[in-house]
All heavy atoms as an XYZ file, in Angstrom:
801
protein
N       0.778     -1.174     -0.024
C      -0.003      0.007     -0.037
C       0.873      1.214     -0.001
O       1.999      1.234      0.525
C      -0.950      0.008      1.242
C      -1.924     -1.132      1.086
S      -3.262     -1.151      2.361
C      -3.915      0.505      2.303
N       0.382      2.257     -0.643
C       1.114      3.556     -0.772
C       0.241      4.671     -0.158
O      -1.019      4.708     -0.148
C       1.462      3.821     -2.174
C       2.122      2.712     -2.896
C       2.122      3.012     -4.400
C       3.566      2.584     -2.423
N       0.963      5.726      0.238
C       0.296      6.934      0.778
C       0.724      8.109     -0.119
O       1.947      8.405     -0.278
C       0.662      7.260      2.175
C       0.100      8.508      2.794
C      -1.373      8.248      3.065
C       0.752      8.890      4.061
N      -0.310      8.741     -0.814
C      -0.097      9.878     -1.549
C      -0.511     11.072     -0.754
O      -1.568     11.254     -0.245
C      -0.942      9.853     -2.804
C      -0.965     10.968     -3.693
C       0.203     11.579     -4.204
C      -2.167     11.570     -4.158
C       0.207     12.672     -5.069
C      -2.172     12.646     -5.017
C      -1.016     13.203     -5.494
O      -0.999     14.311     -6.352
N       0.535     11.954     -0.514
C       0.354     13.098      0.408
C       0.478     14.354     -0.394
O       1.434     14.589     -1.171
C       1.469     13.085      1.496
C       1.285     14.158      2.435
O       0.521     14.121      3.424
N       1.974     15.264      2.264
N      -0.486     15.335     -0.223
C      -0.494     16.581     -0.821
C      -0.511     17.629      0.281
O      -1.431     17.722      1.016
C      -1.697     16.805     -1.802
C      -1.581     18.194     -2.477
C      -1.820     15.708     -2.807
N       0.674     18.250      0.417
C       0.733     19.361      1.491
C       0.482     20.672      0.830
O       1.084     20.967     -0.250
C       2.169     19.328      2.156
O       2.404     18.019      2.718
C       2.337     20.395      3.121
N      -0.418     21.477      1.368
C      -0.865     22.766      0.795
C      -0.639     23.777      1.909
O      -1.042     23.582      3.092
C      -2.297     22.664      0.345
O      -2.511     21.755     -0.611
N      -0.012     24.935      1.466
C       0.115     26.057      2.251
C      -0.767     27.196      1.689
O      -0.643     27.590      0.507
C       1.558     26.559      2.329
C       2.445     25.328      2.795
C       1.728     27.772      3.327
C       3.969     25.583      2.524
N      -1.708     27.644      2.521
C      -2.756     28.568      2.024
C      -2.686     29.899      2.797
O      -2.517     29.917      4.024
C      -4.158     27.981      2.140
C      -4.221     26.568      1.570
C      -5.261     28.832      1.652
C      -4.061     25.474      2.512
N      -2.855     30.953      2.099
C      -2.848     32.305      2.718
C      -4.017     32.239      3.737
O      -5.085     31.768      3.501
C      -3.079     33.437      1.678
C      -1.922     33.687      0.842
C      -2.186     34.907     -0.082
O      -3.349     35.384     -0.213
O      -1.273     35.280     -0.801
N      -3.766     33.009      4.907
C      -4.770     33.105      5.916
C      -6.146     33.599      5.396
O      -7.190     32.935      5.791
C      -4.349     34.008      7.001
C      -3.202     33.415      7.850
O      -3.125     32.245      8.100
O      -2.348     34.322      8.281
N      -6.159     34.480      4.500
C      -7.396     35.064      4.001
C      -8.237     34.047      3.139
O      -9.349     34.273      3.001
C      -7.105     36.367      3.247
N      -7.543     33.097      2.605
C      -8.303     32.108      1.706
C      -8.410     30.800      2.407
O      -9.025     29.839      1.831
C      -7.400     31.904      0.514
O      -7.276     33.149     -0.224
N      -7.942     30.616      3.591
C      -7.863     29.271      4.215
C      -9.275     28.648      4.440
O      -9.490     27.482      4.225
C      -7.166     29.277      5.546
N     -10.234     29.461      4.890
C     -11.578     28.908      5.179
C     -12.243     28.452      3.837
O     -12.854     27.464      3.809
C     -12.429     29.969      5.848
C     -12.088     30.149      7.293
O     -11.374     29.309      7.880
O     -12.470     31.208      7.879
N     -12.140     29.218      2.811
C     -12.724     28.916      1.531
C     -12.023     27.746      0.880
O     -12.710     26.836      0.391
C     -12.573     30.153      0.538
C     -13.204     29.996     -0.834
C     -13.209     31.221     -1.578
N     -11.881     31.771     -1.930
C     -11.191     31.520     -2.966
N     -11.705     30.592     -3.833
N      -9.950     31.952     -3.168
N     -10.703     27.545      1.070
C      -9.989     26.467      0.558
C     -10.422     25.115      1.371
O     -10.695     24.126      0.672
C      -8.490     26.665      0.755
C      -7.610     25.525      0.355
C      -7.115     25.374     -0.958
C      -7.222     24.313      1.021
N      -6.370     24.121     -1.041
C      -6.458     23.523      0.202
C      -7.413     23.937      2.345
C      -5.810     22.337      0.583
C      -6.905     22.674      2.711
C      -6.119     21.935      1.915
N     -10.552     25.266      2.665
C     -11.042     24.086      3.420
C     -12.386     23.605      3.078
O     -12.673     22.462      2.871
C     -10.921     24.425      4.955
C     -11.291     23.265      5.850
C     -10.405     22.034      5.692
C     -11.259     23.766      7.326
N     -13.293     24.593      2.848
C     -14.631     24.283      2.448
C     -14.620     23.561      1.123
O     -15.355     22.541      0.849
C     -15.534     25.473      2.377
C     -16.933     25.157      1.987
C     -17.835     26.391      2.048
O     -17.382     27.543      2.261
N     -19.121     26.188      1.939
N     -13.834     24.101      0.117
C     -13.809     23.455     -1.182
C     -13.180     22.058     -1.155
O     -13.666     21.166     -1.791
C     -12.908     24.406     -2.103
C     -12.498     23.800     -3.428
C     -13.359     23.586     -4.485
C     -11.286     23.326     -3.741
N     -12.680     23.055     -5.487
C     -11.379     22.813     -5.114
C      -9.995     23.224     -3.053
C     -10.253     22.301     -5.769
C      -8.913     22.634     -3.781
C      -9.092     22.175     -5.154
N     -12.172     21.950     -0.278
C     -11.567     20.492     -0.156
C     -12.618     19.640      0.372
O     -12.799     18.455     -0.188
C     -10.386     20.573      0.851
C      -9.136     21.178      0.224
S      -8.426     20.198     -1.127
C      -7.727     18.864     -0.170
N     -13.335     19.981      1.405
C     -14.288     19.056      2.019
C     -15.543     18.769      1.135
O     -15.990     17.648      1.082
C     -14.755     19.616      3.365
C     -13.656     19.601      4.364
C     -14.030     20.297      5.629
O     -14.600     21.375      5.691
N     -13.644     19.699      6.799
N     -15.989     19.799      0.491
C     -17.224     19.619     -0.266
C     -17.046     19.171     -1.732
O     -17.983     18.631     -2.300
C     -18.039     20.909     -0.185
C     -18.552     21.295      1.184
C     -19.175     22.633      1.253
O     -19.374     23.258      0.231
O     -19.595     23.029      2.341
N     -15.963     19.535     -2.320
C     -15.714     19.313     -3.734
C     -14.539     18.503     -4.067
O     -14.699     17.462     -4.733
C     -15.610     20.717     -4.437
O     -15.501     20.460     -5.823
N     -13.357     18.962     -3.717
C     -12.092     18.362     -4.231
C     -11.952     16.870     -3.778
O     -11.759     16.014     -4.512
C     -10.946     19.203     -3.828
C      -9.663     18.628     -4.391
N      -9.354     18.735     -5.762
C      -8.607     18.044     -3.819
C      -8.183     18.218     -5.980
N      -7.715     17.795     -4.834
N     -11.980     16.672     -2.389
C     -11.746     15.339     -1.894
C     -12.768     14.332     -2.407
O     -12.423     13.213     -2.821
C     -11.625     15.274     -0.355
C     -10.303     16.036      0.030
C     -11.703     13.904      0.234
C     -10.091     16.253      1.580
N     -14.114     14.745     -2.378
C     -15.095     13.750     -2.979
C     -14.741     13.439     -4.464
O     -15.012     12.311     -4.871
C     -16.398     14.494     -2.755
C     -16.192     15.332     -1.551
C     -14.762     15.828     -1.733
N     -14.293     14.413     -5.149
C     -14.018     14.153     -6.594
C     -12.849     13.294     -6.747
O     -12.811     12.357     -7.592
C     -13.802     15.517     -7.284
N     -11.732     13.483     -5.951
C     -10.608     12.602     -5.991
C     -10.994     11.165     -5.627
O     -10.609     10.176     -6.301
C      -9.424     13.112     -5.085
C      -8.413     12.071     -4.922
C      -8.904     14.427     -5.642
N     -11.793     10.978     -4.580
C     -12.206      9.751     -4.166
C     -13.106      9.010     -5.236
O     -13.116      7.776     -5.306
C     -12.861      9.812     -2.815
C     -11.914     10.117     -1.635
S     -10.453      9.059     -1.464
C     -11.264      7.556     -0.982
N     -13.824      9.848     -5.894
C     -14.781      9.244     -6.947
C     -14.047      8.596     -8.128
O     -14.704      7.895     -8.864
C     -15.734     10.228     -7.387
O     -15.223     11.172     -8.334
N     -12.764      8.866     -8.240
C     -11.968      8.185     -9.311
C     -11.854      6.719     -9.052
O     -11.535      6.076    -10.011
C     -10.516      8.783     -9.388
O      -9.802      8.497     -8.201
C     -10.532     10.317     -9.628
N     -12.059      6.231     -7.851
C     -11.919      4.867     -7.552
C     -10.532      4.335     -7.367
O     -10.343      3.163     -7.216
N      -9.559      5.187     -7.396
C      -8.198      4.843     -7.272
C      -7.732      4.695     -5.819
O      -6.727      3.977     -5.572
C      -7.273      5.794     -8.026
C      -7.630      5.880     -9.458
C      -7.478      4.512    -10.213
C      -7.990      4.549    -11.622
N      -7.898      3.157    -12.188
N      -8.353      5.303     -4.903
C      -7.892      5.369     -3.517
C      -8.933      4.634     -2.623
O     -10.145      4.644     -2.857
C      -7.747      6.856     -3.021
C      -6.772      7.594     -3.915
C      -7.203      8.479     -4.888
C      -5.344      7.349     -3.679
C      -6.232      9.173     -5.628
C      -4.425      8.029     -4.384
C      -4.856      8.900     -5.355
N      -8.348      3.975     -1.602
C      -9.245      3.261     -0.681
C      -9.629      4.013      0.594
O     -10.598      3.689      1.166
C      -8.562      1.935     -0.236
C      -8.370      1.056     -1.439
C      -7.292      2.156      0.449
N      -8.888      5.107      0.908
C      -9.277      5.990      2.059
C      -8.599      7.267      1.916
O      -7.619      7.420      1.083
C      -8.990      5.260      3.384
O      -7.583      5.135      3.512
N      -8.933      8.175      2.780
C      -8.320      9.551      2.746
C      -8.394     10.113      4.145
O      -9.193      9.651      4.972
C      -8.952     10.431      1.726
C     -10.356     10.905      2.222
N     -11.463     10.128      2.064
C     -10.722     12.073      2.762
C     -12.499     10.798      2.532
N     -12.082     11.984      3.055
N      -7.632     11.196      4.352
C      -7.724     11.955      5.597
C      -7.206     13.338      5.203
O      -6.458     13.573      4.297
C      -7.025     11.329      6.777
C      -5.536     11.386      6.626
C      -4.840     10.724      7.766
N      -5.145      9.327      7.623
C      -4.665      8.377      8.377
N      -3.998      8.604      9.402
N      -4.962      7.150      8.153
N      -7.688     14.338      6.035
C      -7.202     15.723      5.889
C      -6.715     16.157      7.222
O      -7.530     16.135      8.157
C      -8.380     16.616      5.366
C      -7.977     18.081      5.044
C      -6.867     18.176      3.987
C      -9.185     18.894      4.668
N      -5.464     16.664      7.296
C      -4.855     17.010      8.566
C      -4.367     18.494      8.495
O      -3.939     18.903      7.379
C      -3.716     16.127      8.841
C      -3.965     14.630      8.963
C      -3.466     14.009      7.670
C      -3.376     14.012     10.163
N      -4.496     19.153      9.559
C      -3.936     20.524      9.692
C      -2.574     20.407     10.399
O      -2.496     19.825     11.416
C      -4.906     21.439     10.450
C      -4.326     22.876     10.516
C      -5.303     23.752     11.127
N      -4.710     25.131     11.227
C      -5.374     26.201     11.527
N      -6.652     26.132     11.774
N      -4.731     27.323     11.637
N      -1.563     21.014      9.824
C      -0.216     20.986     10.433
C      -0.198     22.121     11.483
O      -0.432     23.282     11.220
C       0.803     21.296      9.346
C       2.224     21.327     10.040
C       0.800     20.200      8.320
N       0.094     21.773     12.791
C       0.007     22.662     13.871
C       1.389     23.391     14.041
O       1.363     24.551     14.558
C      -0.334     21.962     15.103
C      -1.804     21.319     15.160
C      -2.033     20.552     16.424
C      -2.801     22.343     14.802
N       2.443     22.778     13.694
C       3.747     23.414     13.974
C       4.479     23.776     12.671
O       5.748     23.739     12.617
C       4.628     22.480     14.802
C       4.953     21.196     14.125
O       4.380     20.846     13.058
O       5.787     20.398     14.592
N       3.791     24.236     11.665
C       4.338     24.570     10.382
C       5.261     25.897     10.537
O       4.750     26.802     11.149
C       3.339     24.767      9.343
O       3.904     25.333      8.203
N       6.434     25.911      9.976
C       7.254     27.148     10.040
C       6.846     28.131      9.038
O       7.354     29.210      9.028
C       8.663     26.567      9.753
C       8.388     25.402      8.919
C       7.163     24.789      9.326
N       5.832     27.754      8.146
C       5.459     28.669      7.111
C       4.405     29.669      7.510
O       3.598     29.417      8.444
C       4.879     27.813      5.979
C       5.853     26.777      5.396
O       7.039     27.153      5.052
N       5.560     25.564      5.478
N       4.314     30.826      6.782
C       3.184     31.744      6.996
C       1.914     31.039      6.391
O       2.085     30.320      5.392
C       3.521     33.064      6.441
C       4.604     33.799      7.077
C       4.817     35.169      6.561
O       3.904     35.762      5.930
O       5.930     35.708      6.649
N       0.832     31.444      6.875
C      -0.413     30.885      6.322
C      -0.818     29.642      7.127
O      -0.361     29.352      8.162
N      -1.730     28.909      6.547
C      -2.269     27.681      7.096
C      -1.839     26.455      6.278
O      -1.863     26.550      4.984
C      -3.807     27.692      7.226
C      -4.301     26.471      7.909
C      -4.308     28.939      7.877
N      -1.288     25.466      6.938
C      -0.785     24.258      6.185
C      -1.710     23.035      6.498
O      -1.928     22.802      7.625
C       0.686     23.957      6.596
O       1.522     25.100      6.336
C       1.207     22.768      5.840
N      -2.044     22.372      5.381
C      -2.835     21.096      5.473
C      -2.177     20.034      4.717
O      -1.440     20.268      3.767
C      -4.246     21.318      4.869
C      -5.234     22.162      5.735
C      -5.346     23.511      5.559
C      -5.949     21.559      6.721
C      -6.200     24.206      6.200
C      -6.791     22.296      7.510
C      -6.932     23.602      7.295
O      -7.817     24.412      8.057
N      -2.365     18.850      5.162
C      -1.971     17.636      4.328
C      -3.182     16.825      4.069
O      -3.932     16.340      4.953
C      -1.039     16.789      5.198
S       0.583     17.573      5.516
N      -3.455     16.653      2.792
C      -4.496     15.707      2.360
C      -3.773     14.419      1.994
O      -2.819     14.415      1.182
C      -5.182     16.242      1.043
N      -4.237     13.298      2.584
C      -3.524     12.025      2.410
C      -4.553     11.000      1.818
O      -5.641     10.884      2.351
C      -3.013     11.462      3.740
C      -1.946     12.421      4.345
C      -1.282     11.902      5.559
O      -1.944     11.120      6.293
N      -0.089     12.260      5.812
N      -4.022     10.283      0.804
C      -4.856      9.332      0.112
C      -4.151      7.988      0.104
O      -2.984      7.925     -0.314
C      -5.159      9.795     -1.312
C      -5.796     11.169     -1.431
C      -4.975     12.268     -1.591
C      -7.181     11.291     -1.342
C      -5.510     13.544     -1.688
C      -7.701     12.659     -1.455
C      -6.931     13.687     -1.624
O      -7.422     14.942     -1.727
N      -4.809      6.923      0.493
C      -4.213      5.592      0.490
C      -4.577      4.914     -0.751
O      -5.729      4.846     -1.185
C      -4.726      4.780      1.713
C      -4.135      3.361      1.727
C      -4.265      5.536      3.073
N      -3.588      4.287     -1.462
C      -3.826      3.587     -2.705
C      -3.202      2.228     -2.512
O      -2.165      1.984     -1.912
C      -3.152      4.352     -3.911
C      -1.694      4.556     -3.689
C      -3.483      3.709     -5.210
N      -3.910      1.235     -3.157
C      -3.498     -0.203     -2.956
C      -2.152     -0.535     -3.650
O      -1.440     -1.320     -3.192
C      -4.553     -1.192     -3.486
C      -5.670     -1.403     -2.407
O      -5.401     -1.269     -1.181
O      -6.847     -1.732     -2.897
N      -1.918      0.019     -4.821
C      -0.844     -0.405     -5.578
C      -0.331      0.722     -6.533
O      -1.029      1.729     -6.819
C      -1.176     -1.654     -6.432
C      -2.469     -1.447     -7.216
O      -2.398     -0.540     -8.188
N      -3.533     -2.151     -6.987
N       0.869      0.519     -7.044
C       1.481      1.533     -7.854
C       0.689      1.750     -9.203
O       0.666      2.808     -9.714
C       2.967      1.120     -8.163
C       3.719      2.175     -8.972
S       3.889      3.744     -8.115
C       5.281      3.349     -6.995
N       0.122      0.675     -9.722
C      -0.673      0.804    -10.968
C      -1.837      1.817    -10.868
O      -2.048      2.666    -11.652
C      -1.096     -0.522    -11.430
N      -2.517      1.719     -9.736
C      -3.638      2.688     -9.485
C      -3.121      4.032     -9.279
O      -3.760      5.046     -9.762
C      -4.455      2.231     -8.301
C      -5.363      1.055     -8.615
O      -5.682      0.828     -9.803
O      -5.921      0.381     -7.606
N      -2.036      4.236     -8.623
C      -1.469      5.569     -8.465
C      -1.018      6.101     -9.778
O      -1.288      7.319    -10.050
C      -0.184      5.490     -7.388
C       0.525      6.726     -7.407
C       0.062      7.852     -6.657
C       1.752      6.872     -8.104
C       0.771      9.066     -6.645
C       2.433      8.125     -8.124
C       1.957      9.125     -7.327
O       2.640     10.345     -7.298
N      -0.336      5.377    -10.578
C       0.141      5.889    -11.885
C      -1.053      6.155    -12.782
O      -0.958      7.187    -13.506
C       1.112      4.837    -12.558
C       2.430      4.605    -11.793
C       3.219      3.482    -12.427
C       3.196      5.910    -11.782
N      -2.097      5.441    -12.719
C      -3.271      5.638    -13.540
C      -3.941      7.008    -13.075
O      -4.318      7.875    -13.934
C      -4.262      4.618    -13.445
C      -5.478      4.845    -14.300
O      -5.367      4.794    -15.517
O      -6.512      5.162    -13.763
N      -3.954      7.211    -11.737
C      -4.509      8.471    -11.219
C      -3.625      9.624    -11.716
O      -4.146     10.702    -12.161
C      -4.511      8.438     -9.682
C      -4.880      9.741     -9.111
C      -6.166     10.228     -9.089
C      -3.853     10.699     -8.645
C      -6.592     11.479     -8.622
C      -4.232     11.873     -8.141
C      -5.550     12.320     -8.071
O      -5.807     13.574     -7.627
N      -2.304      9.516    -11.601
C      -1.425     10.589    -11.993
C      -1.579     10.869    -13.564
O      -1.538     12.047    -13.905
C       0.076     10.227    -11.682
C       0.315     10.289    -10.240
C       0.184     11.675     -9.627
O       0.493     12.681    -10.293
N      -0.440     11.782     -8.508
N      -1.782      9.887    -14.319
C      -1.829     10.106    -15.786
C      -3.179     10.642    -16.242
O      -3.299     11.409    -17.080
C      -1.507      8.766    -16.501
N      -4.239     10.105    -15.608
C      -5.593     10.338    -16.099
C      -6.437     11.352    -15.261
O      -7.520     11.705    -15.812
C      -6.349      9.036    -16.312
C      -5.600      8.154    -17.301
O      -5.415      8.641    -18.427
N      -5.218      6.964    -16.910
N      -6.105     11.646    -14.079
C      -6.929     12.465    -13.209
C      -6.235     13.714    -12.646
O      -6.784     14.767    -12.524
C      -7.488     11.650    -12.081
C      -8.321     10.455    -12.546
N      -9.625     10.536    -13.116
C      -7.978      9.173    -12.614
C      -9.986      9.349    -13.453
N      -9.051      8.530    -13.187
N      -4.983     13.459    -12.137
C      -4.230     14.493    -11.420
C      -4.106     15.784    -12.216
O      -4.255     16.910    -11.523
C      -2.904     13.874    -10.888
N      -3.712     15.771    -13.431
C      -3.504     17.111    -14.106
C      -4.724     17.953    -14.064
O      -4.579     19.200    -13.819
C      -3.198     16.679    -15.617
C      -2.583     15.282    -15.454
C      -3.368     14.582    -14.250
N      -5.883     17.453    -14.259
C      -7.189     18.239    -14.212
C      -7.405     18.751    -12.851
O      -7.793     19.962    -12.654
C      -8.351     17.464    -14.760
N      -7.192     17.970    -11.823
C      -7.423     18.372    -10.415
C      -6.398     19.439    -10.033
O      -6.763     20.470     -9.407
C      -7.322     17.195     -9.457
C      -8.460     16.230     -9.400
C      -8.259     14.894     -9.496
C      -9.753     16.726     -9.371
C      -9.340     13.992     -9.535
C     -10.829     15.872     -9.409
C     -10.590     14.485     -9.413
N      -5.139     19.300    -10.460
C      -4.098     20.289    -10.088
C      -4.396     21.600    -10.822
O      -4.220     22.643    -10.299
C      -2.790     19.760    -10.437
C      -2.376     18.574     -9.521
C      -1.151     17.895     -9.898
O      -0.331     18.376    -10.693
N      -0.831     16.716     -9.325
N      -4.867     21.496    -12.064
C      -5.167     22.814    -12.790
C      -6.390     23.483    -12.179
O      -6.370     24.749    -12.052
C      -5.514     22.398    -14.243
N      -7.387     22.747    -11.779
C      -8.550     23.375    -11.099
C      -8.036     24.107     -9.790
O      -8.483     25.188     -9.558
C      -9.614     22.357    -10.731
C     -10.751     22.912    -10.065
C     -11.723     21.837     -9.574
O     -11.412     20.678     -9.457
O     -12.908     22.240     -9.131
N      -7.252     23.381     -8.919
C      -6.783     23.972     -7.738
C      -6.013     25.266     -8.056
O      -6.161     26.314     -7.318
C      -5.950     22.915     -6.994
O      -5.469     23.574     -5.815
N      -5.076     25.146     -9.033
C      -4.274     26.290     -9.324
C      -5.081     27.565     -9.777
O      -4.804     28.703     -9.385
C      -3.175     25.958    -10.390
N      -6.155     27.280    -10.503
C      -6.965     28.356    -11.083
C      -7.799     28.900     -9.943
O      -7.959     30.174     -9.855
C      -7.860     27.854    -12.182
N      -8.356     28.082     -9.116
C      -9.232     28.553     -8.025
C      -8.495     29.297     -6.962
O      -9.099     30.190     -6.313
C      -9.957     27.301     -7.439
C     -11.300     27.503     -6.783
C     -11.862     26.216     -6.499
C     -13.302     26.081     -6.683
N     -14.006     26.934     -7.538
N      -7.232     29.026     -6.731
C      -6.478     29.619     -5.615
C      -5.174     30.158     -6.113
O      -4.132     30.061     -5.373
C      -6.249     28.575     -4.483
C      -7.538     28.114     -3.811
C      -8.200     26.975     -4.240
C      -8.173     28.945     -2.865
C      -9.410     26.632     -3.703
C      -9.344     28.507     -2.310
C     -10.006     27.421     -2.742
N      -5.181     30.791     -7.254
C      -4.042     31.354     -7.882
C      -3.411     32.414     -6.967
O      -4.085     33.300     -6.445
C      -4.398     31.935     -9.214
C      -3.213     32.525     -9.935
C      -3.539     33.039    -11.337
O      -4.749     33.081    -11.698
O      -2.600     33.447    -12.070
N      -2.115     32.264     -6.763
C      -1.313     33.160     -5.785
C      -1.853     33.202     -4.385
O      -1.544     34.135     -3.687
C      -1.295     34.575     -6.432
C      -0.699     34.711     -7.853
O       0.343     33.998     -7.990
N      -1.215     35.370     -8.662
N      -2.615     32.155     -3.983
C      -3.205     32.089     -2.640
C      -2.739     30.813     -2.009
O      -2.844     30.689     -0.771
C      -4.684     32.161     -2.656
C      -5.252     33.437     -3.261
C      -6.754     33.248     -3.575
O      -7.470     32.854     -2.698
N      -7.148     33.516     -4.818
N      -2.242     29.906     -2.738
C      -1.878     28.565     -2.205
C      -0.756     27.934     -2.932
O      -0.630     28.224     -4.246
C      -3.092     27.569     -2.132
N       0.014     27.079     -2.347
C       1.041     26.340     -2.952
C       0.975     24.921     -2.472
O       0.598     24.720     -1.299
C       2.464     26.976     -2.763
C       2.843     26.998     -1.201
C       3.501     26.283     -3.612
N       1.214     24.008     -3.291
C       1.130     22.550     -2.884
C       2.420     21.744     -3.351
O       3.041     22.142     -4.414
C      -0.157     21.973     -3.452
N       2.733     20.829     -2.541
C       3.757     19.848     -3.028
C       3.341     18.504     -2.657
O       2.594     18.292     -1.707
C       5.186     20.224     -2.500
C       5.338     20.193     -1.036
C       5.699     19.026     -0.399
C       5.116     21.264     -0.236
C       5.939     18.992      0.950
C       5.247     21.277      1.146
C       5.653     20.132      1.739
N       3.724     17.566     -3.498
C       3.210     16.197     -3.396
C       4.348     15.178     -3.207
O       5.406     15.247     -3.662
C       2.488     15.775     -4.705
C       1.229     16.716     -4.880
C       0.918     16.799     -6.386
N      -0.251     17.710     -6.503
C      -0.135     19.064     -6.578
N       1.000     19.624     -6.522
N      -1.242     19.816     -6.626
N       4.042     14.171     -2.326
C       5.007     13.076     -2.041
C       4.253     11.791     -2.050
O       3.017     11.711     -1.749
C       5.639     13.250     -0.679
O       4.677     13.433      0.325
C       6.597     14.407     -0.686
N       4.951     10.733     -2.493
C       4.471      9.372     -2.421
C       5.262      8.580     -1.518
O       6.463      8.570     -1.560
C       4.498      8.761     -3.870
C       4.009      7.361     -3.982
C       2.458      7.273     -3.682
C       4.284      6.810     -5.336
N       4.591      7.938     -0.633
C       5.256      7.132      0.441
C       4.791      5.752      0.416
O       3.627      5.434      0.105
C       4.991      7.813      1.851
C       5.616      9.140      1.897
S       5.095      9.997      3.431
C       3.699     11.017      2.820
N       5.675      4.836      0.794
C       5.398      3.393      0.982
C       5.274      3.054      2.370
O       6.086      3.399      3.228
C       6.520      2.566      0.242
C       6.220      1.109      0.229
C       7.412      0.349     -0.430
O       8.546      0.669     -0.291
O       6.977     -0.615     -1.139
N       4.220      2.266      2.749
C       4.081      1.834      4.139
C       5.183      0.751      4.393
O       5.414     -0.117      3.612
C       2.766      1.138      4.361
C       1.602      2.125      4.487
C       0.875      2.624      3.332
C       1.190      2.557      5.791
C      -0.123      3.542      3.501
C       0.188      3.450      5.930
C      -0.505      3.957      4.756
O      -1.488      4.829      4.899
N       5.858      0.992      5.494
C       6.951     -0.009      5.921
C       6.421     -1.036      6.953
O       6.579     -2.134      6.943
C       8.132      0.710      6.382
C       9.240     -0.216      6.887
C       8.658      1.602      5.328
N       5.736     -0.378      7.932
C       5.108     -1.277      9.069
C       3.641     -1.003      9.037
O       3.111      0.053      8.938
C       5.647     -0.834     10.374
C       7.197     -1.152     10.443
C       4.948     -1.532     11.468
C       7.897     -0.744     11.666
């Protein structure tokens, strides 16, 4: 199993709108792709960055499903996020493998 993590840093003024969008629109749309088995959204409490930092985490069963998501779904989701929160948020993504 793999964990796909998207860390987002959002300007204070846009944080509430971003969080609502994530909960009501973005996360349900990502999950509707059928590629992930579960998800969670966490707020980083000790971030050294200005603004509000969140981590959206999605669990995927195998590399094939992750690669399919990246090829066929991620570009549109990332473009939507960039357009909706232009100059208000920045995100970086990591893929992790469960060890224990």
